[in-house]
C-alpha positions as CSV (number, residue, x, y, z in Angstrom):
1,X,15.7,-7.5,10.7
2,X,14.5,-5.7,12.9
3,X,17.4,-3.9,13.6
4,X,17.9,-3.3,9.5
5,X,14.8,-2.2,9.9
6,X,14.9,1.0,12.7
7,X,18.3,1.7,11.7
8,X,16.9,2.7,8.4
9,X,15.3,5.8,9.9
10,X,12.4,7.6,9.3
11,X,11.2,6.8,5.5
12,X,11.3,2.6,6.7
13,X,8.0,3.4,8.4
14,X,6.2,5.4,5.0
15,X,7.9,2.8,3.3
16,X,6.5,-0.4,5.6
17,X,3.1,1.0,5.3
18,X,3.1,1.5,1.5
19,X,4.1,-2.6,1.8
20,X,1.1,-3.4,3.3
21,X,-1.1,-1.2,1.1
22,X,0.2,-3.1,-1.7
23,X,-0.1,-6.5,0.1
24,X,-3.8,-5.3,0.5
25,X,-3.7,-4.1,-2.7
26,X,-3.2,-7.6,-4.1
27,X,-5.7,-9.1,-2.4
28,X,-8.2,-6.8,-3.1
29,X,-7.5,-7.0,-7.1
30,X,-7.0,-11.3,-6.5
31,X,-11.4,-10.9,-5.7
32,X,-12.0,-8.3,-8.2
33,X,-10.2,-10.8,-10.5
34,X,-12.5,-13.8,-9.4
35,X,-15.3,-12.1,-9.0
36,X,-16.2,-9.7,-11.5
37,X,-19.3,-10.4,-13.8
38,X,-19.0,-8.1,-16.5
39,X,-16.4,-4.6,-16.8
40,X,-12.8,-5.1,-15.8
41,X,-12.4,-1.3,-15.3
42,X,-12.6,-1.6,-11.6
43,X,-10.4,-4.5,-11.0
44,X,-8.1,-2.4,-13.8
45,X,-7.4,0.7,-12.0
46,X,-6.4,-1.6,-8.8
47,X,-4.7,-3.8,-10.4
48,X,-2.3,-0.2,-12.3
49,X,-2.7,0.8,-8.1
50,X,-0.2,-1.8,-7.4
51,X,2.3,-1.0,-10.0
52,X,2.0,2.8,-8.9
53,X,3.0,2.3,-4.8
54,X,5.7,-0.4,-6.1
55,X,6.9,2.2,-8.2
56,X,7.3,4.7,-5.4
57,X,8.5,2.3,-2.8
58,X,11.3,2.9,-4.8
59,X,11.5,6.2,-5.3
60,X,10.6,6.8,-1.1
61,X,14.1,4.5,-0.6
62,X,16.0,6.1,-3.0
63,X,15.4,9.4,-0.9
64,X,16.0,8.1,2.1
65,X,19.5,7.4,1.0
66,X,19.8,10.4,0.0
67,X,18.5,11.7,3.0
68,X,20.8,9.4,4.8
69,X,24.1,10.8,2.8
70,X,23.6,13.9,3.5
71,X,22.8,13.8,7.2
72,X,26.3,11.5,6.6
73,X,28.1,14.0,5.6
74,X,27.1,16.4,7.9
75,X,28.1,14.5,10.9
76,X,31.6,14.5,9.7
77,X,32.0,17.6,8.5
78,X,31.1,18.9,12.1
79,X,33.5,15.9,13.4
80,X,35.9,17.5,11.4
81,X,36.3,14.3,9.6
82,X,36.0,10.4,10.9
83,X,37.3,7.2,10.6
84,X,37.2,5.3,7.7
85,X,35.3,2.3,9.0
86,X,32.9,4.4,10.5
87,X,32.4,6.3,6.9
88,X,31.3,3.0,5.7
89,X,29.2,1.6,8.4
90,X,27.5,4.9,7.9
91,X,27.2,4.7,4.1
92,X,26.2,1.0,4.6
93,X,23.5,2.5,7.1
94,X,21.9,4.7,4.3
95,X,21.2,2.1,2.5
96,X,18.9,0.4,4.1
97,X,15.5,2.3,3.1
98,X,16.9,1.9,-0.9
99,X,17.1,-1.8,-0.2
100,X,13.5,-2.3,1.7
101,X,12.6,-0.1,-1.5
102,X,13.8,-2.2,-3.6
103,X,12.4,-5.2,-2.3
104,X,8.5,-3.9,-2.5
105,X,8.8,-2.8,-5.8
106,X,10.2,-6.4,-6.5
107,X,7.2,-7.9,-4.6
108,X,4.5,-5.0,-5.9
109,X,6.2,-5.9,-9.5
110,X,5.7,-9.6,-9.3
111,X,2.0,-9.5,-8.0
112,X,1.1,-6.9,-10.5
113,X,2.6,-9.3,-13.6
114,X,0.8,-12.4,-12.5
115,X,-2.4,-10.4,-11.4
116,X,-2.1,-9.5,-14.8
117,X,-1.7,-12.3,-16.1
118,X,-4.7,-14.3,-14.5
119,X,-6.8,-11.5,-15.5
120,X,-6.0,-11.4,-19.2
121,X,-6.7,-15.2,-19.2
122,X,-10.2,-14.8,-17.1
123,X,-11.0,-11.4,-19.6
124,X,-9.4,-12.1,-22.5
125,X,-8.2,-8.6,-24.9
126,X,-12.2,-7.5,-24.5
127,X,-12.3,-6.6,-20.9
128,X,-15.2,-9.6,-20.3
129,X,-15.0,-12.5,-18.6
130,X,-14.5,-15.4,-20.7
131,X,-16.3,-18.0,-18.7
132,X,-19.6,-16.5,-18.0
133,X,-22.3,-19.3,-18.6
134,X,-23.9,-18.5,-21.8
135,X,-27.4,-18.5,-22.3
């Protein structure tokens, strides 16, 4: 896994940073859903940030793949050609960043969905908590 990460190129480090950020946002949103007493707006914006950064990881993974293709085609052109096995190995390496971005997006989307369901049960449709004690 670490070897695949390193072979993915420079784009993998921002992707890893986004993954850590998504985990932090998920924990923060879960805490807000369980502790917000009156208004859900702040938790809602944090919830949307999870989905945004997940989508950005997918875009960044695609960018890494495109940059890998450019680098591979440039190297093949400079060498005057290459063996098919070597070319396909390079193609496989370019897909690491895309795969990593897709995994991050999938995890972010699942976190967003679960937290969204939890928030809708906690606050109902009005955006206010339904479990507050009536006095």
